[in-house]
N, C-alpha and C positions, 0 to 999 in steps of 0.2 A: 405567373407562368400558366400557360394553357396546356393541359395534359395531352390533348390530342396532337400527335406529331412530335412530341418531345420524349426524352428518355425517362420512362417511368414504368416500373413493374413491381408486382408483389407476389408472394407465394402463399397459398392457402394452408399448406401442410407444414408441420414442424420440420425443422432441419435435422437430419439424423446424426450428423457428426458434430453438432454443437451442444456442449454440455451445460451451458448456462442460459438462463432466461434472456439476458441481455443480448447475447450473441444470436440466439434463435430469433428474437424479435427484430433485431437490426438487419439480419439477413433476409428474413421474410418481408420486411418493409422496404427492401431494395435500397438500403442505405450503405451496406458493406457487402463485399464478396471475398471469400477466402481464395487467396492465390496459392497458398501452401501452408504448411504447419507454422502457425504464429505469424503469418504474413497476410495482410488484408488490403484490398482496394477500397478506397472511399468513393462510392458512387455519388452522382450529383446531389441527391437528397441528403445523404449523410455528410457530404462535404459542407453543405450549407450549415448544418448543425455544428460541425467542427469549427468552422470559421467564426460562428457566433460565440462559441466558448473562447476561442483565441482572442476575439475582439474585447470581450470582458476582461480577460487577463491583461491585454495591452493597455486598456484604459486605466486599470488600476496600477500597473507598473509605471506608466507614463506620469500618473498623478503623483508618484513619489520620486519623480525625477530619475528614474532608471532609464538608461539609454539602450535602445534595441540595436542589435547587430545579428549577423548570421555567420556561424562558423562552418567550415567545410566538414563533410562527413568522413572523407578520406584523409587520414592523418599519418604523418611519419611516426613510426613506433618508438623512435628514440626519445620523443617527448614524454612518453609514459615511462620509459626506462629511467629517465632522470629523476622522476618522482618516486620510483620504486614500485609502480603499480602495474608494470607490464607482467611481472611474475604473479602479482597478487590477483589479477583478473583471470589468469590462466586460460582454461578452455572456454570461459564465458565470452572471450573477446574474439571477434572475427579478424583473422590475420591473413595477409597476402603479400606478394612481392611483385614489383614491376619487372619490366623486361631485362633490366640490368641487375636485378637481385636486391634492390633496396626494399626494406621492410616497411609495410604500412598496416594500419588497422582501420576498421570501420568504427568511428568514435562511439564508445559506450557511455561516455560522459566527458565533460570538457573543462574540468578544473585547470589542467595544465595549460590549455590553449588560452583561457581567459587571463591567466597570469602573464603569458607572453604578450598579449595585447595590452594589458595594463602597464607593462614596462615602458611602453612608448609615451605615456602621459604622466606617470607617477615618478617624480624625482625628488620632490620636497614635501614636507608636511603640509604645505599650502595647496598641494594638488589633490587633497582628500578632504571630505569623503568622495568616493566615486562608486557608482552603481551601474552595472551592465547586465543585459539579459538577452536571451534569444529564444525563439520557438523553432525547434528543428528536430529532425529525425535522429534517433539514436539506435544502436544495434548491439544486441547481446545474444549469444548463442545459448538460449535457455535450454536446459536439459529436458524440460517438459513444458512446452507451450500449452496453455489451458485457459478455459473460460473466455474464449473470444478475445476481446480487446484488453482484457485484464492482465494477461501475461503473454506477451508477444516477443518475437525476435527483432522486429523493427517497430519502433514506437515513436510517437511524437511527444516531446517534452519541452516544457518551459523551464530553462535553468537560468538563475540569476546569481550574481556574485557582487558582494560589496567589499570595498577596500578602505580601511581606516588606519589611523596612526596608532591607536591603542585600544584596549578593551573597553574603555568608556565610549569611544566613538563607535565601536562595533555594537555596543548595547543599544545605541540610538538607531543605527541602521537596521539592526535586527528587529527592533520593535516596529519600525515603520513597515518593514516587509511582512512581519507577522500580522499586523493590523490589515494590510492590503490583502493578505490571504483570506482572512475572515470575510472581508467584503466580497471577494471573488466567489467564494463558496456559498455565501448567503445570496448573492445575486443569481447564481445558477439554480439554487434551490435544493442543495444537498443536505441531508441529515448526516451530521458528522460530529466527531469528537476529536479534540486535540490531546494527544498523549505524549508523555515523555518516552523516549526510545533510546536504543543502543546506538552510539555513534559509529560502531562497526569499523569497516575499512576506511570510511571517510575521515575518521579521527575527529579531534576537536573536543571542546568542553561541554557542549550541549547539543542534543538532537531532539526535535519535536516533530511529530507526525500528525497530519490531518487525515483522519481515518473515516471514510464513508461507511456508515453502519450497514452491514449487509450479511445475509446468512452464508453466502459463499466466500466471504472474505478469508484470506489466507492468514491474517493476523488475528490474534486474540487480545482483546482489550480488557483490562481489569479496571472496574469502576466501583468506587465506594458510594453507597447510597446516603452517607452522612456528610462527609467533607467533599465529595465529588472529585476525589482524586481519580485521574485517568492515566494509566500507564500501559505500555506494551508488556505483555506477560513475560517477555524475555528479560526485562530489567526490573520487574516489580519485586521489591524487597519482601522477605518473609520473616515473621516472628515465630518463635517457638510456640507450638501448641501443646507440647508435652508438659505435664504438671509435675513439678518436683514435690514429692511427698515424703512422709516419714518412714517409708519402707526401708528396712535394713538391707544392706548389701549381703548377698548370699555367696556361698562358695561356688566357684566356677566348676562345671562338670562337662565331661565329654558325652555327647548324645549320638547314638548310632541312628542314622537317618538314611537308610539305603534308598537310592533312587530319588531322593527329595532334593532336587537341584534348583527348585524355584520357590518363590514365596507362596504360590498357590499350593504346591505339594505339601509344604510345611503346615499351612493353615488347615488343609483338608485332612491330612493323614495324622498330624500330631496335635491338632487343635490349638495351635499357637497363634495368637492375635498378631497380625502384621505390625501393629503399633508397638509390639514388644520385640520386634526383630530389627536388626541393623544390617543392611546389605552393603557389601563391599564391591565397588565397581572399579575395575582396572581399565585405565584409559592411557592412550598415548598422546602426549602433549608436546608438540614440536620435536618429536622423536624420543622424548623421555617418558618413562612410565610413572604414573601416579595412581594411588588408590583413593577413592572418594567414598566416604561413609555417610549414609543417610538412612532414615527410618524406612522400614520395609514397604510401606505403602506410598512412598514418595518417589518423585521423578527428578533425576539430575537435570540441571539447567546448564546446557553447554555454553550459552552466552555469558553466564556469570563466571564460569570456569575460564573462558577466554579472557575476560576482563581482569579477573583475579590474578592470573598468571602472566598477563601481557602476551598471550599466545597468538600465533598465526593459524595454527592447525590443531584442532581437537577432535579425536576420534576414539571410539571404543577399541580396546586391544582385540586382536584376533583370538580365536579359540586356542590356537597354538601358542600364542604369546601369553595368554592368560594362564594356561596350564604349565608353561615353563616357569612363570614367576611364582605361582601358588603351589606347584607340585601336586595339583589335584585337578580333577575334571571341572569344567565350567559349572558354576552354581554352588561351589563349596569354598569360595574365597573368603578369607577373613583377615582381620588386622593383626592378630596375634602371631608374632614371628615373621611378619611380612617385611621384606628388605627393600622397600621402595617408599618414597615420601607418601605420607598419609594425611589427607585433609578431611576433617570431620565437620559435618553440617552442624550449625549452632543448635539445632533441635536435639541432637544426640546428647549434648552436654547435660541436658536435664533428665536423661533416661537412666534407669537402674535395672540391673538383672535382666539384661536383654540377650537375645540369641544372635550369634554370628557364625559364619562358616569357620571350619577348623583348619583350612588349607590341607585337608585330607579327604580323599574321595569317600562319600557316604557318611561323613561325620560333621556335626556342628557342636559348638559350645553353647551351653545355656548358663544363665546367671552371670553374664559377663558385665563388667563395669569399666569405666574409662581408665581406671588405674591398673587394669589388667594388660594394657598395651601402651606403647608410646606412639605419639602422633606429632605432626609438624605444625599444624595450623587448624584453627576453628574459624569457619566462615559460613556465610549464607550461600549455599550452593544448590538449593533445590528450586523446583518450579512451584509457584504459588497455586493454590486451589480455591474453589469457591467456598469451601468450608473454613478457610482461613479468615482471620480478622484483618481489617485495614491496618497496614503497618504505620500509618500516620495517626489515625484517630481511634482505631479499634472498632470501627463500624463494620456493617455487613458488606460483603463483596458480591458483585455479579460479573459475569463474563459476557462480552459481546464480540461478534465477528466483525472485522473491518477490512475494507480495501484501502490501502494507502494511496491517496490521491495527491498528497502534497507533503513536503518535508522541509525543515529548516535546520541548518547546522551552524554553530559557531565553530569555524574551522581553526581560528587562531593563526599561527604562523607556519603550520606544517608545509604548505605548498609554496609559500613565499620564500621560506628558507631553502627548501629543496631546489627551487628554480631561480633563485637570485633576485627576488623582487624586494628591493630595499629603498628607503627614502632617507633624506637628510633632515634631522630635526633642527631646532633653533640654534643649537650649539654645533651644527655641522657634523653631528654624529650619525653614522649609518645604522638604521634600525629596520628590522623586517616588518613588512606591511601585515596588518591583522585583517584576516578575511572572514567573510560569511558566505554561505552557499545555500541556495533556496531552489527547490524543484517542484514542478507540478506536472503530473501525467495527464496531458491534454485529452488523448483518446480514452484513457482509463476513466476520466471524469464522465465521458459519455456512457461508457458501460455501467459505471456505478450508478449514474442517474437513472438509467433504464431499469436496473435491478430494483431500485427503490420506487419508481413511478411507472407502474403498468397495471393493467387489469386483464381480464380474460379476453378482451378485444384487441389489446395492443398497447402501444406506448402512450403515456400521458405527459406531454411536454409542457414545461414552464414556458410562458410566452417569451421569456428572455433568450431562450435557446432553440425554440421551435423552428423547424425548417421554413414554415410560413406562418403568418399571423392568423390568417383566416382562409378557409376553403369555401368555394361556391360550387354546389352540386346542382346540375341541371337534370331534372327528372326525365324529360323528353326533349332531346336535342333537335328533334324534327318539328317541334312546336315553335313557331316564329316568335310568339309573345314571350315564351319562357327564355329563349335565347337572347332576345332583345333586352329583357330586364337583367339577365345575368351579365351580359356584356356591359350594360350601363353601370351596374354595381361594381363590376371588375375595374372599369376605367376610373370611376369616381374614388374608390378606395385606394387604388394605386396612386392617383394624383394627390391624395392626402398623405402619402408616405407609407401606406401599409403594404406588406408583402402578401400578395394574394395568389391563391392557387385556384384556377378555374377548371373544374372537372367537366369538360365538354366531350368526353368519350362516348361513343355509341355502345354503351354497356347498360345492363340492368341497374336500376337505382340501388338495389340491395348490395350489389357488388361495390358500387361507388361508396356507399355508407361504410361498408366493412373496410375498404381501403383507407378512407379518411380516418377511421378509428385506429387502424393499425399504425399509420404513420404519425399519429399523435398531434395533428394540428389543433390548437386550443379552441378555435371557434369554427362552426360550420353553418353556412347559410344554404338552405335548400330552396331552389326556385321550382315551383310545381304548378298545379292547376289554378292557384289563386294569382298567378302572375298578371293576369289581365286587370286585376284590382290593385296591383302594386304591392301585394302582400307575400311575404316569404316566411319560411320557418327558420328560427334561430336557435342554435343549440351549442352549449359549452361541452367540451370533450369529457370533462369529469363530472357532468351532471346528466342524470337519466332523462329528465323531462325537457321538452322544447317549448318555445314561445312563438307566437305569431307577431311579426314585426312588419311595419310598413317600410317602404323604401327609405323614407326620411328618418324613421327611427333607427334603422341600421346605420345610416350615415352619421347621425348624431352620436350613437353609441360609440362608434370607433373614433370619432373626433375627440370624445372625452377621454380616451385611453392614451 
């Protein structure tokens, strides 16, 4: 493309309302434009990058015999009602009605629709395995859109689904998709980790996430430096760090602690180590109240609670509810005499002579032990920390932030049973189809890539997804020899299959250099005063120095690539 006369613009200054590096650079580079909160237009340059990412995905999906289709975005809401997810999505789903009152939604995800499509071809065990995918827009009414393309209300997603007769077949299909995902992210050039994750509302027996490592990532990844375990912090198991010693159990005593309703107050005013405290947290789980006990310096893990109790909704009790249950102000709850189910973190089991709330305002008990109260269950209910040891091998842990760019689920028969997708086996017995689900955030990949690959001058694109392979900058467009050589290079490189950007604008050469650096084209050819000798400057985007190349050397260089 020749820049003069075409759609191209950049911005010199940072964008005020973009809070991430990637969004700022993509807007400044003229690749995206915000249309509203969490809604973006892909401009010509950005669309080229997006299409290249999509093409890499398509190539790998097609190579594993997955069949592409495109689902509608406007869907009848009763499809989601059948699977029980209309209520589960709640306010996250855009809902509307047509002129006669029929309910519709803007598709947030398409499991149900893929099941309906699969019904047309799957009747017998002979009709499987089957794999389908699409690259399409999805819609979710995010309560807080943020970080540019990373969390939006309209987003582009590749979602794929596999259909098999049994778990053994699913294992094969899952592995094929899993391997394809590795190839996709490696070709794009992302730094990523694969982590075990919570299946959440999707359900199923296994969930794994492909997390692009990035400081602004919304997910925390727990990594072991010894066995290389990688898990989302929400599901990472914890082992007890409390040491069981020979300390004798002491007699429980009531301690007057006026105004000390927090762990910090007790530590500062009464010099009690938080590791010797057990806090009691009152939560409402699907409308029923529970008390969760964990060490004073620990944090409750809501995801573990949800899984442990098979819950749909987990939330902390309100101040009024807490006080009604404990008969004390918030901050003085304790397990002794509490008349709701009590679940104890496994770490508390090894503790002796600890402090708890007394269910009496301004009072705590000291020297409390497990036999001083009754409880219903012991479980791992806390959030892991970097001071913990690896639950698998005992190695040291480190935390990294990640952006989820892909996920894979073994769904099992959840959706096939709910929506009636069955097949006949060899004995003519009807059985539910076993499904897998696999997603990739296409636009999110672009944002994650830019977060990882940029410098003070702009974006540094991998040639596999760069908007153009090479740019040609003409120093003086009024110089006939410079323009002639630039045009000759442009035509020759294009004819050899390269995507070439010719900067023939009537602008200062410094402006052109800054623009080419900003948009991240991997190679730059500068045609200047040595054009009469057939010599140009050649520079790679991620290298500071440049080289002098003859015309023939340039052509040979790109022929070899």
